[in-house]
C-alpha positions as CSV (number, residue, x, y, z in Angstrom):
1,C,-24.7,26.0,-2.1
2,I,-22.1,24.3,-3.9
3,V,-20.4,21.3,-1.4
4,M,-16.7,20.3,-2.2
5,G,-15.1,16.9,-1.1
6,N,-16.0,13.9,1.4
7,F,-19.2,14.7,3.5
8,S,-20.9,13.2,6.5
9,F,-24.2,11.6,5.9
10,S,-25.9,14.0,8.8
11,Y,-24.3,17.2,6.7
12,Y,-26.6,16.0,3.6
13,K,-29.8,14.9,5.5
14,M,-29.4,18.7,7.4
15,L,-29.1,20.5,3.6
16,E,-31.4,18.6,2.2
17,Q,-33.9,19.8,5.1
18,T,-33.4,23.4,3.8
19,S,-35.4,24.5,0.5
20,V,-31.5,26.1,-0.4
21,P,-30.5,24.2,-4.1
22,F,-27.0,22.4,-3.6
23,L,-24.5,20.6,-5.2
24,I,-22.0,18.2,-4.6
25,L,-18.7,18.8,-6.5
26,D,-15.9,16.2,-6.6
27,A,-17.9,13.8,-5.0
28,F,-20.4,11.0,-4.9
29,R,-22.3,9.0,-2.7
30,A,-24.6,6.3,-4.8
31,E,-27.1,6.3,-1.7
32,L,-28.0,9.8,-2.0
33,Q,-30.6,11.3,-4.6
34,Q,-28.1,14.3,-5.5
35,D,-26.7,16.4,-8.2
36,S,-23.5,15.6,-8.3
37,V,-20.2,16.5,-11.0
38,I,-17.2,14.3,-10.5
39,S,-13.6,13.9,-12.4
40,D,-13.6,10.7,-13.9
41,G,-11.4,8.9,-11.4
42,Y,-12.0,5.6,-13.2
43,Y,-10.3,6.4,-16.7
44,G,-7.9,9.1,-15.3
45,M,-6.0,6.5,-13.1
46,Y,-6.2,3.9,-16.1
47,L,-4.4,6.3,-18.2
48,M,-1.9,6.8,-15.5
49,T,-1.7,3.3,-14.6
50,K,-0.9,2.8,-18.2
51,H,1.4,5.0,-18.3
52,L,3.8,3.8,-16.1
53,L,3.1,-0.1,-17.4
54,Q,3.9,1.8,-21.0
55,A,6.9,2.8,-19.6
56,G,7.8,-0.5,-18.2
57,H,6.5,-1.4,-14.8
58,R,5.3,-4.0,-13.8
59,E,5.3,-3.6,-10.2
60,I,3.4,-0.6,-9.7
61,M,1.5,-0.4,-6.6
62,F,-1.9,1.8,-5.9
63,V,-1.7,4.1,-2.9
64,G,-4.9,5.3,-1.5
65,S,-7.6,4.0,1.3
66,V,-9.5,2.7,-1.3
67,E,-12.8,2.5,1.3
68,E,-12.3,6.5,2.2
69,T,-14.1,8.0,-0.6
70,S,-16.1,7.2,-4.1
71,S,-13.0,9.1,-5.9
72,I,-10.4,6.8,-4.2
73,L,-12.6,3.3,-4.9
74,D,-13.0,4.7,-8.6
75,R,-8.9,5.1,-9.2
76,Y,-8.2,2.2,-7.6
77,Y,-10.5,0.7,-10.5
78,G,-9.2,2.7,-12.9
79,Y,-5.7,1.2,-11.8
80,C,-6.9,-2.7,-11.6
81,R,-8.8,-2.8,-15.2
82,A,-5.2,-1.0,-16.2
83,M,-2.9,-3.6,-14.2
84,R,-5.5,-7.0,-15.6
85,E,-5.3,-5.5,-19.1
86,A,-1.5,-6.0,-19.0
87,G,-2.0,-9.8,-17.4
88,I,-0.8,-8.4,-14.1
89,L,-3.6,-10.1,-10.9
90,V,-3.9,-7.4,-8.2
91,T,-4.0,-8.7,-4.5
92,E,-4.3,-6.5,-1.3
93,K,-0.3,-6.4,-0.7
94,Q,-0.3,-4.1,-3.9
95,V,-2.8,-1.6,-2.1
96,L,-0.5,0.9,0.5
97,P,-3.2,3.0,2.2
98,D,-3.4,6.4,2.5
99,R,-5.1,7.7,5.2
100,D,-5.5,7.7,9.1
101,A,-8.3,7.0,11.2
102,E,-9.4,11.0,11.0
103,G,-9.1,10.8,7.1
104,K,-5.9,12.7,6.9
105,I,-2.9,11.4,5.0
106,A,-0.3,9.4,6.3
107,I,1.6,7.0,4.4
108,S,3.4,3.8,6.4
109,L,6.3,2.3,4.2
110,A,7.5,-0.2,7.1
111,G,4.9,-2.8,6.3
112,L,5.9,-3.4,2.4
113,S,7.7,-6.7,1.7
114,K,9.4,-5.6,-1.4
115,M,9.1,-1.9,-3.1
116,P,7.6,-1.4,-6.0
117,T,9.3,0.4,-9.4
118,A,6.1,2.2,-9.3
119,F,3.6,3.9,-6.8
120,A,-0.1,5.1,-8.8
121,C,-1.0,7.1,-6.2
122,N,-5.0,8.6,-5.7
123,C,-4.1,11.9,-5.5
124,D,-1.1,14.3,-6.3
125,A,-1.0,15.6,-2.3
126,T,-0.3,11.9,-1.4
127,A,1.9,11.3,-4.3
128,Y,4.3,14.0,-3.0
129,T,3.8,13.1,1.0
130,L,5.4,9.6,-0.3
131,M,7.8,11.3,-2.4
132,K,9.3,13.2,0.7
133,Q,9.7,9.8,2.4
134,L,10.8,8.0,-0.4
135,Q,13.6,10.7,-0.6
136,T,14.4,10.8,2.6
137,A,14.5,7.0,2.7
138,G,17.3,6.8,0.0
139,F,16.0,7.0,-3.2
140,S,16.0,8.9,-6.0
141,V,12.1,9.4,-7.9
142,P,11.9,8.9,-10.9
143,N,15.7,7.6,-11.3
144,D,14.8,4.4,-9.0
145,I,11.0,4.8,-8.5
146,S,8.3,6.0,-10.5
147,I,5.1,8.3,-9.1
148,V,2.3,9.5,-10.8
149,G,-0.6,11.4,-8.9
150,F,-4.1,12.8,-10.0
151,D,-6.0,16.1,-9.8
152,D,-2.6,18.4,-11.2
153,F,-3.1,20.3,-7.9
154,I,0.1,22.7,-6.6
155,F,2.0,19.2,-4.9
156,S,2.3,18.1,-8.8
157,E,4.6,21.4,-9.0
158,L,5.6,22.3,-5.7
159,A,7.5,18.7,-5.7
160,N,11.0,18.3,-7.0
161,P,10.9,16.9,-9.4
162,P,7.4,18.0,-10.7
163,I,5.3,14.6,-10.3
164,T,3.1,13.3,-13.3
165,T,-0.3,13.9,-13.0
166,Y,-3.8,13.3,-14.0
167,A,-5.2,17.2,-14.8
168,V,-8.9,17.4,-13.9
169,D,-10.9,20.3,-15.3
170,I,-11.5,22.1,-12.7
171,N,-12.9,24.9,-14.5
172,L,-15.0,23.2,-16.9
173,M,-16.7,20.8,-13.2
174,S,-17.7,23.9,-11.6
175,K,-18.9,25.7,-14.8
176,K,-21.1,22.6,-15.0
177,G,-22.0,22.7,-11.4
178,I,-23.0,26.3,-11.7
179,R,-25.2,25.5,-14.9
180,Q,-26.9,22.7,-12.8
181,L,-27.6,24.9,-9.5
182,L,-29.1,27.9,-12.0
183,T,-31.5,24.9,-13.5
184,R,-32.7,24.0,-10.3
185,M,-33.2,27.1,-8.9
């Protein structure tokens, strides 16, 4: 069995009680003793933030609910590292949550005291949603505000203009996951 994405601890416990070998794909929980195959969210977001910094941006906001998943947290830390290396101290005001209480993407720009020049989004779905909101508010992307995403998911191509994103090699992750499952079986 391959479990993809975020899941409840009770679901893990149910799987653990079966004799079925399983692997977690694109998620990680430190308290679980289970094989996982994940993308390098830390280094990937570090590179995406460096890209924005090299383009001259200094007012970059991270978009993601940091406590929601380990992937978002890893990506947040990669963002923080790039900002720190640029001499920019990250504060809570530079983090825009992107999830509601049910974990669904819900971004609100209403609480921003100042619009940044760029957004580093934890995933392409968030970047796409944010871009639509900014365009509706009259901003031009990327002329007024730059946005980067993560995953190289379909949303990056559906957006107009396309979103610059970090490509996760899902084919390689899948192959490694299957190899590990075969080893376990």
